[in-house]
N, C-alpha and C positions, 0 to 999 in steps of 0.2 A: 414481481421485478419490471423494472416499465421498458420501454422496446430504449431507452436509452439506454439501460444498462445491462444491456443483454450483451453474451460475450463476440467482439469482435477475430476472433480466432476461429478457425475451424476444428473442429473437436478432434482428429487426431494429431494435431500439432499441440494442444492441452497434454496430452496423455503423453506425449514427447516428451516435453516441458517436465511435466512432472515429476514422471519415470526417472528421465536420462538428464535431460539440462540444470534439470534443480541441484543433485545431488551436486554437481562438477561446481556448479554457481554457488551457492552454499559458503563454503566455506573461505571463499576469497571476495563476495559479495562486500564485507563493510569495507575495505580498503582498494575497491575499486571507484574511479570518480561514475557519480548518477547509478550506483546500486545503495542500497541497503539490508538486513534481513530482518523482518518484522518477527518478535517473538512474540507467541500469545496463546493462551491453552485452549484446548476444545470444550467448545458450550456443553459437549454431550458427555462424550470424552473424559473431560478433565486433565488430557493428555498435554505434555506442553509439545508447540511445534515450531519453526521455523520455517522462514517461507524470504526467499529472495526477491525482489521487487528493484525494479527503475522509479529511484525517487526524486527529490530536492528537496532540500531543508534551506528555508532564507527564513529570519530573525526567529520568531519563536514556532514557527512551524513547519511539518512534515507534512508535503504532498504526496501525491501518488496518484496518476492517472491510473484509469477504471479499465485497461485492454480487455480485460477477462471478467469484465462485469462485477455483477457480487459476489466473489467467492466465500471460500471456506475461511480464510483469515482476513476477512472483510466483517464477514456475519460474526466472527468469536471475536473480534476485535469490540465492533459493536457490544455485543450481547454483555460483553467484563467492563467496558467502559476504560480499559484502559489496554496497553501493551507493552510491550519493548522494542527498540530497536537499536540495529547495529548501523553505525554509519560513517562513516569517515572516520578510523581512528578508532571510535567514541560509542561507549552504549547510554541510550537516550531512552528517558521512560515517558510514554503517550496517554498524555491524557485527554478526554472532549474529543474521539472519534467522531466523525461526522463525512458524511455525505454531500457533495455538493452538486446537484444537477447540470448535467450537460446546459451549456450556455447561460449558469446562472454565479459566475465567479465576476464579480463589479471590480471596481477602481482599488476596493484595499487589497484582493491580489495580485502577486508581483505577477509579473509580463508575461513569462515562462508555466507559470498555473491560468493565463488566462490565456493563453495559446491552446493549451492543453484541454482545457474546458471547451472550445470550440469546439470542439466532434465527441468527446468522450466528459462522461462523468468525472467529478477530482475522489479522492479521500483523504480526507485533512485531518490532523491530529496537532495538537497543542502539546511542545515538548516542555517538558515540567523542568524547574528549574528543583535541583537538587544540592 
């Protein structure tokens, strides 16, 4: 993991978020502006997981700033090559997941993604047409 993909939060905050905040936010996240739930499968366990994240969709892509670094949900999604997302009252299939390094978001990215990418790497996935 490069230094630009490191976790920008203290370890105690990650534990607090994983143990207490995520279970509260997970059921309502798909209905809140700026939130999504990423549905992915564990690389080793094969277990399904649902992780709430701050995300935004522009055009045919979903963007997530990687403030927590290369987390399990990102590694699982990259390994599988796809995931699901519940966002804005709908379910989407995400394909072609990738990580765009800090400062690498070019003019083809929307303004919000370019602003986020100034300081953090971005997780980007295409929204598949169903």
